[in-house]
C-alpha positions as a Markdown table, in Angstrom:
| # | Residue | x | y | z |
|---|---|---|---|---|
| 1 | Unk | 110.0 | 74.7 | 84.6 |
| 2 | Unk | 108.7 | 78.3 | 84.5 |
| 3 | Unk | 109.4 | 78.7 | 80.8 |
| 4 | Unk | 107.7 | 75.4 | 80.0 |
| 5 | Unk | 104.7 | 76.3 | 82.1 |
| 6 | Unk | 104.3 | 79.7 | 80.5 |
| 7 | Unk | 104.6 | 78.1 | 77.0 |
| 8 | Unk | 102.0 | 75.4 | 77.9 |
| 9 | Unk | 99.6 | 78.0 | 79.4 |
| 10 | Unk | 99.8 | 80.3 | 76.4 |
| 11 | Unk | 99.4 | 77.5 | 73.9 |
| 12 | Unk | 96.5 | 76.0 | 75.9 |
| 13 | Unk | 94.8 | 79.3 | 76.1 |
| 14 | Unk | 94.8 | 79.8 | 72.3 |
| 15 | Unk | 93.6 | 76.2 | 71.8 |
| 16 | Unk | 90.7 | 76.6 | 74.2 |
| 17 | Unk | 89.6 | 79.8 | 72.6 |
| 18 | Unk | 89.5 | 78.2 | 69.1 |
| 19 | Unk | 87.8 | 75.1 | 70.4 |
| 20 | Unk | 85.2 | 77.3 | 72.0 |
| 21 | Unk | 84.8 | 79.1 | 68.7 |
| 22 | Unk | 84.3 | 75.9 | 66.8 |
| 23 | Unk | 81.8 | 74.7 | 69.4 |
| 24 | Unk | 79.8 | 77.9 | 69.1 |
| 25 | Unk | 79.8 | 77.6 | 65.3 |
| 26 | Unk | 78.3 | 74.2 | 65.4 |
| 27 | Unk | 75.5 | 75.4 | 67.8 |
| 28 | Unk | 74.7 | 78.6 | 65.8 |
| 29 | Unk | 72.3 | 78.7 | 62.8 |
| 30 | Unk | 72.2 | 82.3 | 62.0 |
| 31 | Unk | 75.0 | 83.5 | 59.7 |
| 32 | Unk | 75.3 | 86.8 | 61.4 |
| 33 | Unk | 75.7 | 85.2 | 64.8 |
| 34 | Unk | 78.3 | 82.9 | 63.4 |
| 35 | Unk | 80.3 | 85.8 | 62.1 |
| 36 | Unk | 79.9 | 88.0 | 65.2 |
| 37 | Unk | 80.8 | 85.2 | 67.6 |
| 38 | Unk | 83.9 | 84.3 | 65.7 |
| 39 | Unk | 85.0 | 88.0 | 65.7 |
| 40 | Unk | 84.4 | 88.2 | 69.4 |
| 41 | Unk | 86.6 | 85.2 | 70.2 |
| 42 | Unk | 89.4 | 86.5 | 67.9 |
| 43 | Unk | 89.0 | 90.0 | 69.5 |
| 44 | Unk | 89.5 | 88.5 | 73.0 |
| 45 | Unk | 92.7 | 86.7 | 71.8 |
| 46 | Unk | 94.1 | 89.8 | 70.1 |
| 47 | Unk | 93.3 | 92.1 | 73.1 |
| 48 | Unk | 95.0 | 89.7 | 75.5 |
| 49 | Unk | 98.2 | 89.7 | 73.4 |
| 50 | Unk | 98.0 | 93.5 | 73.0 |
| 51 | Unk | 97.7 | 94.1 | 76.7 |
| 52 | Unk | 100.5 | 91.7 | 77.6 |
| 53 | Unk | 102.9 | 93.2 | 75.2 |
| 54 | Unk | 102.1 | 96.9 | 75.8 |
| 55 | Unk | 104.7 | 99.1 | 77.6 |
| 56 | Unk | 102.3 | 100.5 | 80.1 |
| 57 | Unk | 101.4 | 97.1 | 81.4 |
| 58 | Unk | 104.9 | 96.1 | 82.4 |
| 59 | Unk | 107.6 | 98.6 | 81.3 |
| 60 | Unk | 111.0 | 97.0 | 81.1 |
| 61 | Unk | 109.6 | 93.7 | 82.5 |
| 62 | Unk | 109.7 | 95.2 | 86.0 |
| 63 | Unk | 107.2 | 92.8 | 87.5 |
| 64 | Unk | 108.9 | 89.7 | 86.1 |
| 65 | Unk | 112.3 | 91.0 | 87.4 |
| 66 | Unk | 110.7 | 91.6 | 90.8 |
| 67 | Unk | 109.2 | 88.1 | 90.9 |
| 68 | Unk | 112.5 | 86.5 | 90.0 |
| 69 | Unk | 114.4 | 88.6 | 92.5 |
| 70 | Unk | 111.8 | 87.7 | 95.2 |
| 71 | Unk | 112.2 | 84.0 | 94.5 |
| 72 | Unk | 116.1 | 84.2 | 94.6 |
| 73 | Unk | 115.9 | 86.1 | 97.9 |
| 74 | Unk | 113.6 | 83.5 | 99.4 |
| 75 | Unk | 115.9 | 80.7 | 98.3 |
| 76 | Unk | 119.3 | 82.3 | 99.2 |
| 77 | Unk | 118.8 | 84.9 | 101.8 |
| 78 | Unk | 119.2 | 83.6 | 105.4 |
| 79 | Unk | 117.0 | 86.0 | 107.2 |
| 80 | Unk | 117.4 | 84.2 | 110.5 |
| 81 | Unk | 121.2 | 84.8 | 110.3 |
| 82 | Unk | 120.7 | 88.5 | 109.7 |
| 83 | Unk | 118.6 | 88.8 | 112.8 |
| 84 | Unk | 120.6 | 86.7 | 115.2 |
| 85 | Unk | 124.0 | 87.5 | 116.8 |
| 86 | Unk | 124.8 | 83.8 | 117.4 |
| 87 | Unk | 124.0 | 82.6 | 113.9 |
| 88 | Unk | 125.7 | 85.5 | 112.1 |
| 89 | Unk | 128.8 | 85.2 | 114.3 |
| 90 | Unk | 129.0 | 81.4 | 113.8 |
| 91 | Unk | 128.5 | 81.5 | 110.0 |
| 92 | Unk | 130.8 | 84.5 | 109.2 |
| 93 | Unk | 133.4 | 84.0 | 111.9 |
| 94 | Unk | 132.9 | 87.5 | 113.4 |
| 95 | Unk | 133.2 | 87.9 | 117.2 |
| 96 | Unk | 129.9 | 88.5 | 118.9 |
| 97 | Unk | 131.2 | 91.5 | 120.8 |
| 98 | Unk | 132.3 | 93.2 | 117.6 |
| 99 | Unk | 128.9 | 92.6 | 116.1 |
| 100 | Unk | 127.1 | 94.1 | 119.1 |
| 101 | Unk | 129.3 | 97.2 | 119.0 |
| 102 | Unk | 128.7 | 97.7 | 115.3 |
| 103 | Unk | 124.9 | 97.2 | 115.8 |
| 104 | Unk | 124.6 | 99.5 | 118.8 |
| 105 | Unk | 124.0 | 96.5 | 121.2 |
| 106 | Unk | 121.0 | 95.4 | 119.2 |
| 107 | Unk | 120.6 | 91.6 | 119.3 |
| 108 | Unk | 118.4 | 91.8 | 116.2 |
| 109 | Unk | 121.5 | 93.0 | 114.3 |
| 110 | Unk | 120.3 | 94.2 | 110.9 |
| 111 | Unk | 116.6 | 93.8 | 111.4 |
| 112 | Unk | 115.6 | 97.2 | 112.9 |
| 113 | Unk | 112.8 | 99.3 | 111.3 |
| 114 | Unk | 113.8 | 102.5 | 113.1 |
| 115 | Unk | 117.4 | 102.3 | 112.0 |
| 116 | Unk | 116.3 | 101.4 | 108.5 |
| 117 | Unk | 114.2 | 104.5 | 108.3 |
| 118 | Unk | 117.1 | 106.6 | 109.5 |
| 119 | Unk | 119.5 | 105.0 | 107.0 |
| 120 | Unk | 117.1 | 105.8 | 104.2 |
| 121 | Unk | 118.0 | 109.5 | 104.7 |
| 122 | Unk | 121.7 | 109.1 | 104.5 |
| 123 | Unk | 122.7 | 110.4 | 101.1 |
| 124 | Unk | 126.1 | 108.8 | 101.1 |
| 125 | Unk | 124.4 | 105.4 | 100.5 |
| 126 | Unk | 122.4 | 106.8 | 97.5 |
| 127 | Unk | 123.2 | 107.0 | 93.8 |
| 128 | Unk | 123.3 | 110.4 | 92.1 |
| 129 | Unk | 119.7 | 110.0 | 90.8 |
| 130 | Unk | 118.5 | 108.9 | 94.2 |
| 131 | Unk | 120.1 | 111.9 | 95.9 |
| 132 | Unk | 118.4 | 114.3 | 93.4 |
| 133 | Unk | 115.0 | 112.7 | 94.0 |
| 134 | Unk | 115.5 | 112.7 | 97.8 |
| 135 | Unk | 116.4 | 116.5 | 97.9 |
| 136 | Unk | 113.5 | 117.3 | 95.6 |
| 137 | Unk | 111.2 | 115.3 | 97.9 |
| 138 | Unk | 112.4 | 117.1 | 101.0 |
| 139 | Unk | 111.9 | 120.4 | 99.3 |
| 140 | Unk | 108.4 | 119.5 | 98.2 |
| 141 | Unk | 107.5 | 118.4 | 101.7 |
| 142 | Unk | 108.8 | 121.7 | 103.1 |
| 143 | Unk | 106.7 | 123.6 | 100.5 |
| 144 | Unk | 103.7 | 121.4 | 101.2 |
| 145 | Unk | 103.4 | 120.7 | 97.5 |
| 146 | Unk | 101.3 | 117.5 | 97.4 |
| 147 | Unk | 101.6 | 116.9 | 93.7 |
| 148 | Unk | 105.4 | 117.2 | 93.8 |
| 149 | Unk | 105.5 | 114.9 | 96.9 |
| 150 | Unk | 103.5 | 112.3 | 95.0 |
| 151 | Unk | 105.9 | 112.6 | 92.0 |
| 152 | Unk | 109.1 | 112.1 | 93.9 |
| 153 | Unk | 108.0 | 109.7 | 96.6 |
| 154 | Unk | 108.4 | 106.1 | 95.6 |
| 155 | Unk | 105.1 | 104.3 | 95.1 |
| 156 | Unk | 104.3 | 101.0 | 96.8 |
| 157 | Unk | 103.6 | 98.6 | 94.0 |
| 158 | Unk | 101.8 | 95.3 | 94.5 |
| 159 | Unk | 101.0 | 92.3 | 92.3 |
| 160 | Unk | 97.3 | 92.2 | 91.6 |
| 161 | Unk | 94.7 | 94.3 | 93.5 |
| 162 | Unk | 94.7 | 92.8 | 97.0 |
| 163 | Unk | 97.7 | 93.6 | 99.2 |
| 164 | Unk | 96.9 | 90.8 | 101.6 |
| 165 | Unk | 97.6 | 88.3 | 98.9 |
| 166 | Unk | 101.3 | 89.3 | 99.2 |
| 167 | Unk | 101.5 | 88.4 | 102.9 |
| 168 | Unk | 101.6 | 92.0 | 104.1 |
| 169 | Unk | 99.1 | 94.9 | 104.2 |
| 170 | Unk | 101.9 | 97.5 | 104.5 |
| 171 | Unk | 104.7 | 96.5 | 102.2 |
| 172 | Unk | 104.7 | 96.2 | 98.5 |
| 173 | Unk | 106.6 | 94.0 | 96.1 |
| 174 | Unk | 109.9 | 95.8 | 96.5 |
| 175 | Unk | 109.7 | 96.7 | 100.2 |
| 176 | Unk | 109.3 | 93.3 | 101.9 |
| 177 | Unk | 112.8 | 93.5 | 103.3 |
| 178 | Unk | 112.9 | 97.2 | 104.1 |
| 179 | Unk | 113.6 | 96.5 | 107.8 |
| 180 | Unk | 117.0 | 95.0 | 106.8 |
| 181 | Unk | 118.0 | 98.2 | 105.0 |
| 182 | Unk | 120.1 | 99.3 | 108.0 |
| 183 | Unk | 122.9 | 100.6 | 105.8 |
| 184 | Unk | 124.9 | 102.3 | 108.5 |
| 185 | Unk | 125.2 | 98.9 | 110.4 |
| 186 | Unk | 126.0 | 97.1 | 107.2 |
| 187 | Unk | 128.8 | 99.6 | 106.5 |
| 188 | Unk | 130.4 | 98.7 | 109.8 |
| 189 | Unk | 129.9 | 94.9 | 109.8 |
| 190 | Unk | 131.2 | 94.4 | 106.3 |
| 191 | Unk | 134.7 | 95.3 | 107.4 |
| 192 | Unk | 134.6 | 93.0 | 110.5 |
| 193 | Unk | 134.9 | 89.7 | 108.7 |
| 194 | Unk | 138.4 | 88.2 | 108.6 |
| 195 | Unk | 140.3 | 88.5 | 105.3 |
| 196 | Unk | 141.3 | 85.1 | 103.9 |
| 197 | Unk | 144.9 | 84.3 | 103.2 |
| 198 | Unk | 145.1 | 83.7 | 99.5 |
| 199 | Unk | 148.1 | 81.4 | 99.9 |
| 200 | Unk | 145.8 | 79.0 | 101.6 |
| 201 | Unk | 143.3 | 79.1 | 98.8 |
| 202 | Unk | 145.4 | 79.2 | 95.6 |
| 203 | Unk | 149.0 | 78.5 | 94.7 |
| 204 | Unk | 151.3 | 78.5 | 91.6 |
| 205 | Unk | 152.1 | 75.1 | 90.2 |
| 206 | Unk | 155.1 | 73.9 | 88.2 |
| 207 | Unk | 153.7 | 75.4 | 85.0 |
| 208 | Unk | 153.5 | 78.9 | 86.6 |
| 209 | Unk | 149.8 | 78.6 | 86.6 |
| 210 | Unk | 147.5 | 79.9 | 89.4 |
| 211 | Unk | 145.4 | 77.0 | 90.6 |
| 212 | Unk | 143.1 | 76.3 | 93.6 |
| 213 | Unk | 144.5 | 74.5 | 96.6 |
| 214 | Unk | 143.0 | 71.0 | 96.4 |
| 215 | Unk | 143.7 | 70.3 | 100.0 |
| 216 | Unk | 140.8 | 72.6 | 101.0 |
């Protein structure tokens, strides 16, 4: 649907521009005005295509990727499960007491802004590049080098010019779920789920082939 809508909008945009151009031609008598108006319409079309395809506008299609990721998270991520002991325990078959121990007795489980801020400083959860940027940022902060801080601190990107259009004044496109980035809690809880017995899921048939258990 998104691809068809994009194609329809782009095609309609070009058609409307040329129809407007033809309408202006029929209403203009001076030859110079006819020429200049036609050039202006074509200039608008070419400029729009140039801006949309330029690297500085959306390098590596980052905004499109962010929009797709945001949509997938909204569809698949069960935020209520991640912030509820009862729901998480029920859906992932983990005892409530074990969850509370792993999450420091917090009934909000993974949704905790303070723990997320602390987890963001744990270098063992970072890639090599993230570690380098983090150490440079800390050094820049200690040296009170504002230009270096702005270079190594991640910006807060938004779609458009008005942050309130995204549902939050504080968070950008890539930071809407930052309160769930409680990595030290995730590290503990990921090992609490029971390991399934593969013999109950798959078996070897008469042809020595590994096939799923149809009785599930």
